[in-house]
Residue frames relative to the residue before (quaternion, step in Angstrom):
aa qw qx qy qz dx dy dz
M 1.0000 0.0000 0.0000 0.0000 0.00 0.00 0.00
P 0.4289 -0.7253 0.4643 0.2729 3.62 -0.63 1.06
A 0.5394 -0.6283 0.4604 0.3199 3.53 -1.17 0.70
V 0.3694 -0.7172 0.5487 0.2190 3.55 -1.07 0.76
T 0.3421 -0.7455 0.5386 0.1926 3.55 -0.74 1.10
P 0.3996 -0.7290 0.4932 0.2563 3.62 -0.65 1.03
L 0.5055 -0.6448 0.4832 0.3085 3.54 -1.13 0.69
S 0.4627 -0.6546 0.5190 0.2969 3.55 -1.11 0.68
A 0.6752 -0.4823 0.3607 0.4260 3.55 -1.29 0.27
A 0.6393 0.5302 -0.3268 0.4510 3.58 1.03 -0.81
Q 0.6699 0.4934 -0.3003 0.4665 3.59 0.99 -0.80
R 0.6620 0.5104 -0.3073 0.4547 3.60 1.09 -0.64
L 0.6077 0.5531 -0.3580 0.4434 3.60 1.18 -0.46
T 0.1349 -0.8120 0.5659 0.0467 3.56 -0.30 1.25
V 0.6903 -0.4570 0.3585 0.4314 3.53 -1.33 0.23
R 0.6863 0.4814 -0.2931 0.4597 3.61 0.88 -0.91
T 0.6352 0.5292 -0.3363 0.4510 3.59 0.97 -0.81
A 0.6678 0.4949 -0.2958 0.4708 3.57 0.94 -0.91
A 0.6520 0.5169 -0.3169 0.4553 3.59 0.98 -0.84
D 0.6744 0.4919 -0.2987 0.4625 3.59 0.89 -0.92
A 0.6399 0.5301 -0.3290 0.4487 3.58 0.98 -0.84
F 0.6522 0.5075 -0.3107 0.4697 3.58 1.00 -0.81
L 0.6856 0.4916 -0.2932 0.4498 3.59 0.80 -0.97
D 0.6289 0.5492 -0.3323 0.4387 3.59 1.10 -0.65
T 0.6357 0.5388 -0.3334 0.4410 3.62 1.21 -0.38
L 0.5940 0.5832 -0.3636 0.4182 3.60 1.24 -0.28
P 0.3096 -0.8056 0.4753 0.1710 3.62 -0.37 1.19
N 0.6919 0.4627 -0.2759 0.4807 3.57 1.08 -0.70
P 0.4215 -0.7380 0.4576 0.2612 3.63 -0.58 1.07
N 0.6153 0.5391 -0.3537 0.4536 3.59 1.09 -0.62
T 0.6466 0.5009 -0.3124 0.4830 3.57 1.01 -0.83
M 0.6389 0.5392 -0.3250 0.4421 3.58 0.98 -0.87
R 0.6667 0.4935 -0.3079 0.4661 3.60 0.93 -0.88
A 0.6534 0.5166 -0.3183 0.4526 3.58 0.98 -0.85
Y 0.6870 0.4680 -0.2810 0.4796 3.58 0.93 -0.88
A 0.6216 0.5563 -0.3495 0.4267 3.60 1.03 -0.74
A 0.5907 0.5816 -0.3676 0.4215 3.58 1.11 -0.62
G 0.7181 0.3992 -0.2488 0.5129 3.56 1.09 -0.63
V 0.7223 0.4535 -0.2566 0.4548 3.56 0.71 -1.10
G 0.6639 0.5246 -0.3127 0.4316 3.59 0.92 -0.90
K 0.6939 0.4739 -0.2847 0.4614 3.58 0.87 -0.92
I 0.6778 0.4820 -0.3159 0.4566 3.57 0.94 -0.78
A 0.5862 0.5536 -0.3684 0.4628 3.59 1.17 -0.53
Q 0.6455 0.5089 -0.3159 0.4738 3.59 0.99 -0.80
W 0.6615 0.5191 -0.3052 0.4471 3.56 0.95 -0.88
L 0.6988 0.4773 -0.2724 0.4580 3.58 0.93 -0.88
G 0.5283 -0.5829 0.4391 0.4339 3.56 1.11 -0.71
E 0.3391 -0.8147 0.4319 0.1862 3.54 -0.07 1.32
H 0.7423 0.4219 -0.2260 0.4690 3.58 1.05 -0.71
R 0.4707 0.6640 -0.4517 0.3655 3.59 1.24 0.12
P 0.5255 -0.6025 0.4746 0.3683 3.63 -1.06 0.60
L 0.5476 -0.6243 0.4439 0.3366 3.56 -0.99 0.81
T 0.6382 0.5518 -0.3244 0.4278 3.58 1.05 -0.74
A 0.6466 0.5443 -0.3198 0.4282 3.61 1.21 -0.43
I 0.5868 0.5901 -0.3612 0.4208 3.58 1.29 -0.21
A 0.2851 -0.7603 0.5644 0.1490 3.57 -0.83 1.03
D 0.6581 -0.5161 0.3742 0.4007 3.58 -1.23 0.50
D 0.6846 0.5021 -0.2989 0.4358 3.58 0.86 -0.97
E 0.5841 0.5684 -0.3781 0.4391 3.59 1.14 -0.51
I 0.6075 0.5385 -0.3425 0.4730 3.56 1.11 -0.71
G 0.6809 0.4864 -0.2909 0.4639 3.57 0.85 -0.94
E 0.6619 0.5068 -0.3090 0.4577 3.58 0.95 -0.85
A 0.6332 0.5180 -0.3284 0.4721 3.59 1.07 -0.73
L 0.6293 0.5252 -0.3303 0.4680 3.59 0.98 -0.81
E 0.6661 0.5044 -0.2972 0.4621 3.57 0.93 -0.93
A 0.6743 0.5064 -0.2989 0.4468 3.58 0.92 -0.93
L 0.7322 0.4418 -0.2361 0.4615 3.57 0.93 -0.91
W 0.8475 0.0980 0.0051 0.5217 3.59 0.84 -0.94
G 0.3293 0.7822 -0.4806 0.2207 3.59 1.21 0.29
S 0.7521 0.3415 -0.2014 0.5264 3.58 1.11 -0.59
A 0.4618 0.6837 -0.4438 0.3498 3.59 1.27 0.20
A 0.6845 -0.4477 0.3636 0.4460 3.55 -1.32 0.07
V 0.6602 -0.5339 0.3552 0.3911 3.55 -1.20 0.60
N 0.6783 0.4926 -0.3038 0.4528 3.60 0.85 -0.91
T 0.6315 0.5200 -0.3348 0.4676 3.59 1.06 -0.70
W 0.6344 0.5232 -0.3241 0.4677 3.57 0.95 -0.90
N 0.6848 0.4907 -0.2915 0.4531 3.58 0.82 -0.98
A 0.6595 0.5122 -0.3122 0.4531 3.59 0.96 -0.84
R 0.6849 0.4682 -0.2916 0.4761 3.61 0.87 -0.89
R 0.6346 0.5204 -0.3273 0.4684 3.57 1.01 -0.78
A 0.6538 0.5160 -0.3141 0.4557 3.60 0.96 -0.86
A 0.6311 0.5300 -0.3362 0.4558 3.59 1.02 -0.76
V 0.6719 0.4798 -0.2921 0.4827 3.58 0.91 -0.91
L 0.6222 0.5444 -0.3314 0.4546 3.57 1.04 -0.79
S 0.6613 0.5010 -0.3021 0.4695 3.59 0.94 -0.87
W 0.6298 0.5435 -0.3241 0.4504 3.57 0.99 -0.84
L 0.7134 0.4481 -0.2638 0.4697 3.58 0.78 -1.02
A 0.6124 0.5302 -0.3525 0.4686 3.60 1.09 -0.66
W 0.6213 0.5350 -0.3290 0.4685 3.58 1.06 -0.79
C 0.6417 0.5194 -0.3162 0.4674 3.59 0.97 -0.83
H 0.6602 0.5051 -0.3069 0.4634 3.59 0.90 -0.92
D 0.6569 0.5289 -0.3145 0.4358 3.59 0.92 -0.88
R 0.7200 0.4122 -0.2429 0.5026 3.57 1.17 -0.53
G 0.6219 -0.6177 0.3088 0.3692 3.53 1.25 0.47
H 0.4703 0.6693 -0.4565 0.3499 3.60 1.21 0.25
A 0.4308 -0.6766 0.5334 0.2685 3.57 -1.08 0.76
A 0.1175 0.8244 -0.5327 0.1508 3.55 0.35 1.29
P 0.5350 -0.5983 0.4712 0.3657 3.59 -1.20 0.37
A 0.3260 -0.7137 0.5770 0.2267 3.55 -1.34 -0.09
V 0.5487 -0.5546 0.4874 0.3921 3.55 -1.26 0.32
P 0.4087 -0.7400 0.4660 0.2612 3.63 -0.55 1.06
A 0.6449 -0.5609 0.3629 0.3711 3.53 -1.17 0.59
W 0.6549 0.5347 -0.3309 0.4192 3.58 1.05 -0.65
A 0.6289 0.4858 -0.3420 0.5015 3.62 1.22 -0.29
K 0.0191 0.8775 -0.4770 0.0463 3.55 0.62 1.19
R 0.5354 -0.5517 0.5215 0.3702 3.51 -1.34 0.36
L 0.3221 -0.7743 0.5210 0.1588 3.56 -0.89 0.95
A 0.4112 -0.6791 0.5484 0.2628 3.54 -1.13 0.69
A 0.4974 -0.6484 0.4821 0.3157 3.55 -0.96 0.84
P 0.5889 -0.5982 0.3964 0.3717 3.63 -0.96 0.75
D 0.8622 0.0652 -0.0892 0.4943 3.53 -1.04 0.95
S 0.4682 0.6709 -0.4599 0.3451 3.59 1.15 0.47
Q 0.2286 -0.7485 0.6048 0.1473 3.52 -1.24 0.44
T 0.5443 -0.6040 0.4614 0.3549 3.55 -1.11 0.67
P 0.3613 -0.7555 0.4963 0.2287 3.62 -0.62 1.03
A 0.3429 -0.6921 0.5914 0.2315 3.53 -1.21 0.58
R 0.2563 -0.7843 0.5488 0.1345 3.58 -0.47 1.21
S 0.4935 -0.6582 0.4803 0.3043 3.55 -1.03 0.74
T 0.6220 -0.5331 0.4160 0.3948 3.55 -1.23 0.45
T 0.6222 0.5481 -0.3336 0.4485 3.57 1.05 -0.74
A 0.6637 0.5030 -0.3033 0.4630 3.58 0.94 -0.90
I 0.6615 0.4959 -0.3074 0.4712 3.57 0.97 -0.81
D 0.6419 0.5112 -0.3195 0.4738 3.60 0.97 -0.83
R 0.6419 0.5271 -0.3231 0.4536 3.57 0.99 -0.83
L 0.6412 0.5166 -0.3186 0.4696 3.60 1.00 -0.81
I 0.7018 0.4899 -0.2780 0.4361 3.57 0.81 -1.01
T 0.7191 0.4436 -0.2595 0.4678 3.61 1.05 -0.66
R 0.4432 0.6951 -0.4648 0.3231 3.60 1.22 0.02
R 0.5273 -0.6670 0.4332 0.2990 3.57 -1.00 0.83
D 0.6898 0.4890 -0.2894 0.4486 3.59 1.07 -0.65
V 0.5804 0.5305 -0.3845 0.4836 3.60 1.29 0.06
G 0.4088 -0.7520 0.4685 0.2187 3.57 -0.63 1.14
L 0.6791 -0.4995 0.3509 0.4077 3.55 -1.27 0.43
R 0.6356 0.5397 -0.3391 0.4355 3.60 0.92 -0.87
E 0.6999 0.4540 -0.2766 0.4770 3.58 0.90 -0.91
K 0.5837 0.5719 -0.3744 0.4382 3.60 1.04 -0.69
I 0.7016 0.4626 -0.2701 0.4698 3.58 0.87 -0.97
L 0.6237 0.5339 -0.3452 0.4547 3.58 0.99 -0.78
Y 0.6870 0.4731 -0.2927 0.4675 3.60 0.80 -0.96
R 0.6438 0.5191 -0.3256 0.4582 3.59 0.99 -0.80
L 0.6636 0.4964 -0.3058 0.4687 3.59 0.93 -0.86
L 0.6447 0.5258 -0.3314 0.4450 3.58 0.90 -0.85
F 0.7022 0.4629 -0.2690 0.4693 3.56 0.94 -0.87
E 0.7159 0.4615 -0.2720 0.4478 3.59 0.84 -0.94
T 0.7226 0.4161 -0.2567 0.4887 3.62 1.02 -0.67
A 0.2432 -0.7707 0.5326 0.2515 3.59 1.19 -0.59
A 0.3915 0.7163 -0.4796 0.3220 3.57 1.14 0.66
R 0.5779 -0.5599 0.4547 0.3818 3.55 -1.27 0.29
A 0.6157 -0.5820 0.3844 0.3666 3.55 -1.10 0.71
E 0.6341 0.5360 -0.3415 0.4405 3.60 0.97 -0.78
E 0.6431 0.5334 -0.3233 0.4442 3.58 1.03 -0.76
I 0.6972 0.4570 -0.2784 0.4771 3.59 0.95 -0.83
L 0.6687 0.5137 -0.3083 0.4403 3.60 0.93 -0.83
T 0.6970 0.4579 -0.2817 0.4745 3.61 1.11 -0.55
L 0.4299 0.7044 -0.4670 0.3178 3.60 1.25 0.10
N 0.1829 -0.7299 0.6451 0.1329 3.52 -1.20 0.68
I 0.6526 -0.5311 0.3581 0.4048 3.56 -1.17 0.52
E 0.6162 0.5654 -0.3421 0.4285 3.57 1.07 -0.72
D 0.6343 0.5459 -0.3230 0.4420 3.61 1.21 -0.47
L 0.6310 0.5854 -0.3215 0.3948 3.58 1.21 -0.46
D 0.1164 -0.7140 0.6821 0.1065 3.52 -1.23 0.65
L 0.2172 -0.8360 0.4910 0.1138 3.56 0.14 1.31
T 0.6263 0.5487 -0.3413 0.4361 3.59 1.05 -0.70
A 0.7561 0.3633 -0.1921 0.5093 3.57 0.91 -0.93
R 0.3584 -0.7557 0.4715 0.2794 3.58 1.32 -0.09
Q 0.6039 0.5373 -0.3717 0.4565 3.56 0.77 0.98
A 0.0726 -0.7770 0.6235 0.0475 3.54 -1.32 0.31
R 0.3942 -0.6889 0.5572 0.2441 3.51 -1.27 0.51
V 0.0464 -0.8069 0.5886 -0.0143 3.58 -0.80 1.04
K 0.4576 -0.6298 0.5437 0.3135 3.52 -1.28 0.46
A 0.3301 -0.7872 0.4894 0.1787 3.55 -0.39 1.22
K 0.6440 -0.5204 0.3948 0.3983 3.53 -1.27 0.45
G 0.8212 0.2124 -0.1762 0.4994 3.55 -0.89 0.97
A 0.4095 0.7172 -0.4784 0.2986 3.58 1.26 0.09
R 0.2345 -0.7768 0.5723 0.1189 3.54 -0.98 0.88
A 0.5829 -0.5857 0.4307 0.3629 3.51 -1.16 0.63
K 0.5021 -0.6145 0.5087 0.3339 3.55 -1.08 0.71
T 0.2207 -0.7891 0.5611 0.1172 3.58 -1.07 0.66
R 0.4532 -0.6525 0.5327 0.2918 3.51 -1.22 0.54
R 0.7275 -0.4514 0.2845 0.4313 3.58 -1.26 0.23
R 0.7407 0.3926 -0.2243 0.4969 3.57 1.01 -0.75
G 0.6450 -0.5840 0.3113 0.3821 3.56 1.19 0.45
Q 0.4588 0.6780 -0.4630 0.3397 3.58 1.20 0.17
A 0.4266 -0.7224 0.4871 0.2426 3.57 -0.76 1.06
R 0.2311 -0.7521 0.6009 0.1405 3.54 -1.11 0.72
E 0.5804 -0.6174 0.4169 0.3288 3.55 -1.24 0.42
D 0.6616 0.5137 -0.3273 0.4375 3.60 1.13 -0.47
F 0.2663 -0.7683 0.5696 0.1196 3.55 -1.21 0.59
V 0.5772 -0.5343 0.4744 0.3954 3.51 -1.32 0.31
L 0.1628 -0.8192 0.5482 0.0435 3.57 -0.73 1.09
E 0.2009 -0.7407 0.6260 0.1381 3.52 -1.30 0.45
T 0.4088 -0.7118 0.5204 0.2354 3.57 -1.21 0.51
V 0.1058 -0.7588 0.6393 0.0651 3.55 -1.03 0.88
Y 0.2181 -0.7821 0.5774 0.0858 3.56 -1.13 0.73
W 0.1395 -0.7836 0.5986 0.0902 3.56 -1.14 0.65
D 0.4885 -0.6815 0.4799 0.2580 3.54 -1.31 0.35
A 0.7946 -0.3485 0.2225 0.4446 3.54 -1.34 -0.16
G 0.5937 0.6000 -0.3705 0.3878 3.58 1.03 -0.71
A 0.7108 0.4165 -0.2462 0.5106 3.57 0.83 -0.99
A 0.6107 0.5724 -0.3510 0.4198 3.59 1.04 -0.74
R 0.6625 0.5025 -0.3095 0.4613 3.60 1.01 -0.73
L 0.7307 0.4642 -0.2388 0.4400 3.57 1.00 -0.81
L 0.5798 0.6472 -0.3730 0.3254 3.59 1.00 -0.78
P 0.6686 0.4944 -0.3389 0.4401 3.69 0.77 -0.83
R 0.6190 0.5423 -0.3477 0.4493 3.59 1.08 -0.62
L 0.6611 0.4967 -0.3074 0.4710 3.58 1.06 -0.70
L 0.6959 0.4961 -0.2826 0.4356 3.58 0.88 -0.94
K 0.1066 -0.8478 0.5126 0.0839 3.61 1.11 -0.67
G 0.7626 -0.3866 0.2024 0.4776 3.55 0.89 0.91
R 0.4775 0.6524 -0.4613 0.3654 3.62 1.21 -0.08
T 0.1896 -0.8103 0.5490 0.0775 3.57 -0.98 0.82
R 0.7846 0.1862 -0.1169 0.5797 3.59 1.22 0.00
G 0.6598 0.4997 -0.3827 0.4106 3.53 -1.28 0.37
P 0.7391 -0.4150 0.2828 0.4489 3.58 -1.28 0.10
V 0.5020 -0.6336 0.4942 0.3199 3.56 -1.09 0.72
F 0.7875 0.2261 -0.0984 0.5648 3.56 0.87 -1.01
V 0.0224 0.8106 -0.5810 0.0704 3.56 -0.57 1.18
T 0.5809 -0.5570 0.4611 0.3737 3.53 -1.31 0.34
H 0.5603 -0.6163 0.4376 0.3387 3.57 -1.27 0.21
R 0.7600 0.2733 -0.1726 0.5638 3.58 1.26 -0.20
R 0.5617 -0.6009 0.4464 0.3523 3.55 -1.21 0.49
P 0.5637 -0.5947 0.4331 0.3755 3.61 -1.10 0.57
G 0.5610 -0.6295 0.4310 0.3213 3.54 -1.12 0.69
P 0.6491 -0.5137 0.3778 0.4148 3.59 -1.24 0.31
G 0.7793 0.3170 -0.2524 0.4780 3.53 -1.00 0.85
K 0.5564 0.5879 -0.3997 0.4301 3.59 1.25 -0.12
V 0.2440 -0.7937 0.5444 0.1192 3.57 -0.50 1.20
I 0.0686 0.7874 -0.6036 0.1049 3.58 -0.63 1.18
G 0.5014 -0.6643 0.4686 0.2962 3.57 -0.95 0.88
P 0.6253 -0.5798 0.3654 0.3733 3.60 -1.08 0.63
R 0.6292 0.5337 -0.3498 0.4437 3.62 1.04 -0.62
D 0.7151 0.4652 -0.2471 0.4595 3.60 1.15 -0.57
V 0.6668 0.4238 -0.3078 0.5301 3.58 1.24 0.37
C 0.4335 -0.6724 0.5314 0.2787 3.57 -0.97 0.86
P 0.3811 -0.7575 0.4760 0.2329 3.65 -0.56 1.07
D 0.6728 0.5021 -0.2992 0.4535 3.59 1.18 -0.43
T 0.7965 0.2893 -0.1372 0.5129 3.59 0.97 -0.83
G 0.4091 -0.7180 0.4693 0.3112 3.59 1.18 -0.48
L 0.4905 0.6657 -0.4288 0.3640 3.60 1.28 0.12
A 0.4199 -0.7266 0.4939 0.2275 3.57 -1.02 0.82
R 0.6292 -0.5318 0.4133 0.3879 3.54 -1.27 0.42
L 0.4912 -0.6346 0.5130 0.3047 3.55 -1.11 0.77
A 0.3414 -0.7675 0.5128 0.1773 3.56 -0.72 1.09
Y 0.6497 -0.5222 0.3865 0.3946 3.55 -1.25 0.50
G 0.6670 0.5202 -0.3034 0.4387 3.56 0.90 -0.92
Q 0.6428 0.5141 -0.3195 0.4694 3.57 1.02 -0.77
A 0.6643 0.4983 -0.3044 0.4667 3.58 0.93 -0.91
R 0.6452 0.5257 -0.3162 0.4553 3.55 1.01 -0.81
A 0.6609 0.5077 -0.3042 0.4614 3.56 0.98 -0.87
L 0.6394 0.5232 -0.3258 0.4596 3.59 1.01 -0.76
L 0.6499 0.5043 -0.3188 0.4708 3.58 0.97 -0.84
D 0.6387 0.5153 -0.3294 0.4670 3.58 0.97 -0.79
E 0.6395 0.5307 -0.3193 0.4554 3.57 1.01 -0.81
H 0.6886 0.4898 -0.2760 0.4580 3.57 1.04 -0.80
T 0.8114 0.3236 -0.1190 0.4719 3.59 1.04 -0.73
A 0.5121 0.6629 -0.4281 0.3390 3.62 1.19 -0.27
L 0.1791 -0.7940 0.5764 0.0727 3.56 -0.94 0.96
N 0.7869 0.2679 -0.1264 0.5414 3.58 1.15 -0.61
G 0.7699 -0.3191 0.1709 0.5257 3.56 0.98 0.84
P 0.7124 -0.4554 0.3162 0.4303 3.59 -1.28 0.31
G 0.7827 0.3277 -0.2556 0.4633 3.55 -1.06 0.81
T 0.6607 0.5129 -0.3106 0.4516 3.59 1.25 -0.05
G 0.5299 0.6520 -0.3983 0.3680 3.59 1.26 0.08
W 0.7399 -0.3783 0.3047 0.4654 3.51 -1.31 -0.27
D 0.3253 -0.6960 0.5973 0.2302 3.51 -1.37 0.28
L 0.6249 -0.5677 0.3778 0.3801 3.59 -1.09 0.67
H 0.6210 0.5664 -0.3453 0.4175 3.60 1.05 -0.71
E 0.5715 0.6316 -0.3815 0.3592 3.59 1.13 -0.53
F 0.5851 0.5634 -0.3877 0.4357 3.62 1.11 -0.50
R 0.6667 0.4826 -0.2954 0.4851 3.59 0.91 -0.90
H 0.6639 0.5095 -0.3075 0.4529 3.57 0.87 -0.95
S 0.6590 0.5092 -0.3088 0.4594 3.58 0.98 -0.86
A 0.6534 0.5170 -0.3165 0.4535 3.58 0.94 -0.89
L 0.6821 0.4782 -0.2931 0.4692 3.59 0.88 -0.90
T 0.6236 0.5355 -0.3408 0.4564 3.58 1.05 -0.71
H 0.6738 0.4871 -0.2937 0.4717 3.59 0.92 -0.90
L 0.6341 0.5211 -0.3341 0.4633 3.59 1.03 -0.72
G 0.6506 0.5164 -0.3118 0.4612 3.55 1.04 -0.78
E 0.6444 0.5129 -0.3160 0.4711 3.57 1.02 -0.80
A 0.6426 0.5202 -0.3226 0.4608 3.58 1.01 -0.80
A 0.6498 0.5204 -0.3147 0.4560 3.58 1.02 -0.84
R 0.6634 0.4967 -0.3110 0.4653 3.59 0.99 -0.81
A 0.6531 0.5279 -0.3187 0.4395 3.59 1.11 -0.61
C 0.5975 0.5869 -0.3615 0.4097 3.59 1.20 -0.41
């Protein structure tokens, strides 16, 4: 009789097991019920007994579309945010989980405008005890530099000039430099962003002596089988770069007042900074 190969831990982690484990971490029963409406239904749609590692990113997007593609904008955003938080939680714990695909985007409410948050509101958020150091620095950098979230999240420590309080980032829409014969090069046109004393005080605490790798990393190593580029992994700790979706879900968790998907958006820091700069310029 042939020997039976035991299942690995990753193979034993089913969609339902991962969903239940995530929901059990939510201390607030109202939050748990709101998240269960998204995570529970999508687990049923995907197949509760399937290994989490067998789920592809596009399956997540297709399930969201099938379940809530024709729902109201706020419902879509709330259910998407719940699933996003669940998968980010799985990634943080080293599970080889799928992600919400880029094409399954958060929708803007009809006729809505991105709000400009006051400096007081942003300071109050950053100084809250339940906001982690990593998020405090991310929010501070986004506001002080008025840079796009993608630009800050893709920063590596090697890009930072801590003394001058500046860094070089690849701007949105930047194209690769080309050689005379049209051969593409790996380097891109870069722009400089600057930060103030608030971020300058916090950054050394986040880096903890690290001199290379992503500035913002997850708290756990990526699971086995997760393919990540070398630039997106800290060579000293093995931790992966914090993804946009994870950062967005954390901000929503910190600021949502009416359930998942109702909190701030990462873009609001840039919009608020530019709005305040414009008001200051008009006052001069």
